[in-house]
Every structure is written in structure tokens, then in C-alpha cells.
C-alpha positions in Angstrom: -0.2 -0.2 -0.2 1.1 3.5 -0.8 1.1 6.4 1.1 -1.0 9.4 -0.4 0.2 13.3 0.7 -2.4 15.1 1.6 -1.5 18.2 -0.8 -3.1 21.2 1.6 -0.9 19.7 4.8 2.3 19.1 3.0 1.6 23.4 1.5 1.2 24.3 4.9 4.1 23.0 6.2 6.0 24.3 3.7 4.5 27.8 4.9 5.0 27.6 8.1 8.7 26.7 7.8 9.1 29.6 5.3 7.6 32.3 7.6 9.5 30.8 10.8 12.7 31.5 8.3 11.2 35.1 7.1 11.0 33.7 4.0 8.3 33.7 1.0 6.5 30.8 1.4 5.9 30.6 -2.6 9.0 30.8 -3.4 10.2 28.0 -1.0 7.3 25.9 -2.7 8.1 26.7 -6.1 11.8 26.1 -5.6 10.8 22.7 -3.7 8.3 22.0 -6.6 11.0 23.0 -10.0 13.9 20.7 -7.5 11.4 17.8 -7.0 11.9 17.8 -2.8 8.7 16.4 -0.8 9.7 16.6 2.6 9.8 20.2 3.6 12.5 20.3 6.4 14.7 18.9 3.5 13.8 21.6 1.0 14.5 24.3 3.5 17.6 22.9 4.3 17.9 22.7 0.5 16.7 26.1 -0.2 19.0 28.0 2.7 22.1 26.4 0.8 21.0 27.3 -2.7 19.5 30.6 -2.3 21.8 33.4 -3.4 18.9 36.6 -3.3 16.4 38.2 -5.5 17.7 40.8 -8.2 15.4 43.7 -10.5 17.6 41.1 -13.4 20.5 39.2 -13.5 22.9 42.1 -14.2 22.2 43.3 -10.9 23.0 39.9 -9.7 26.4 39.4 -11.8 27.9 43.6 -10.3 26.6 42.0 -6.8 28.1 38.4 -6.9 31.4 40.1 -8.8 31.4 43.2 -6.0 31.4 40.3 -3.6 34.0 37.9 -4.5 36.2 40.9 -5.7 37.1 38.3 -9.1 37.1 42.6 -10.7 39.5 43.8 -8.4 42.3 41.5 -10.6 41.1 43.4 -13.6 42.5 47.1 -14.2 40.3 49.6 -13.6 40.2 51.5 -17.2 38.9 48.5 -18.5 36.1 47.4 -15.6 33.6 49.7 -17.2 34.0 47.5 -20.8 32.9 44.3 -18.5 29.5 43.1 -19.6 27.6 41.9 -16.4 24.6 41.1 -18.6 26.5 38.7 -20.3 28.6 37.3 -17.3 25.1 36.6 -16.1 23.8 34.7 -19.1 26.9 32.7 -19.6 26.5 31.3 -15.5 23.0 31.1 -16.3 23.4 28.5 -19.9 26.8 27.6 -18.0 24.6 26.0 -15.3 26.0 27.9 -12.5 22.6 29.3 -11.1 18.7 28.5 -12.1 16.3 31.4 -11.7 12.3 31.5 -10.7 10.5 34.6 -11.3 8.5 36.6 -8.9 6.8 39.1 -7.8 9.3 40.7 -6.3 12.5 40.1 -9.1 15.1 37.0 -10.6 15.3 35.1 -7.6 19.0 33.4 -8.5 19.5 30.2 -7.0 23.3 28.5 -6.8 23.0 24.7 -8.7 25.4 22.1 -6.5 
């Protein structure tokens, strides 16, 4: 006999976990659906590991991540103005480094691990 998952109970559990951890419940639920995790605790753990944040667009994400990591510091300052953040973000997405979800707040970015 196989177990039947009561969908509303699972969704309430996701929502409670999300709210308790200051996460948008819809974002956590959508994340779990996208990565194929049914267990709310496992989804929360993975979400917290993978979630990079939400930005207006991927160019803003690229600017933030490169500033945080200091990767552009190796490039001479006079050349930094020519760096294409949009192309970098696009390459990160196509290369599988990140994946995204469109939300009502912007683009949620997740690391592929």
C-alpha cells in the first residue's frame, strides 16, 4: 500500500517553515517543486544552501556577486567599465552555475550545487 500525501497539509507545512525562517512561502514552495523535493525540512535546508537572493534582473545579480567576490579587482580599473555584466550572467545561467525563478519581487537566483 502506498502512502498518499495530503497536498494541503504539505503546503501548510511549507508555508509555516517559510514564515518561521523569514522566507516567502510561495518562493520556497516553487523552489521545492522545481528541484523535486517533497519533504519540507529537506526543501528548507536545500533552499538555504542554494538561494543567492532576489534582484531586479540578472545584470544586477552579476554586479553584486562580482563585487562581493572581488573577482573584478584583478582587472585594471580602466578596463572594468567595459565588463559586460549581462553577458556574464547569461553565461552563468547557460553554463549551469545558476538557475532562476521569476517572482513578484524580481528574479530569484539559485546556485546549482
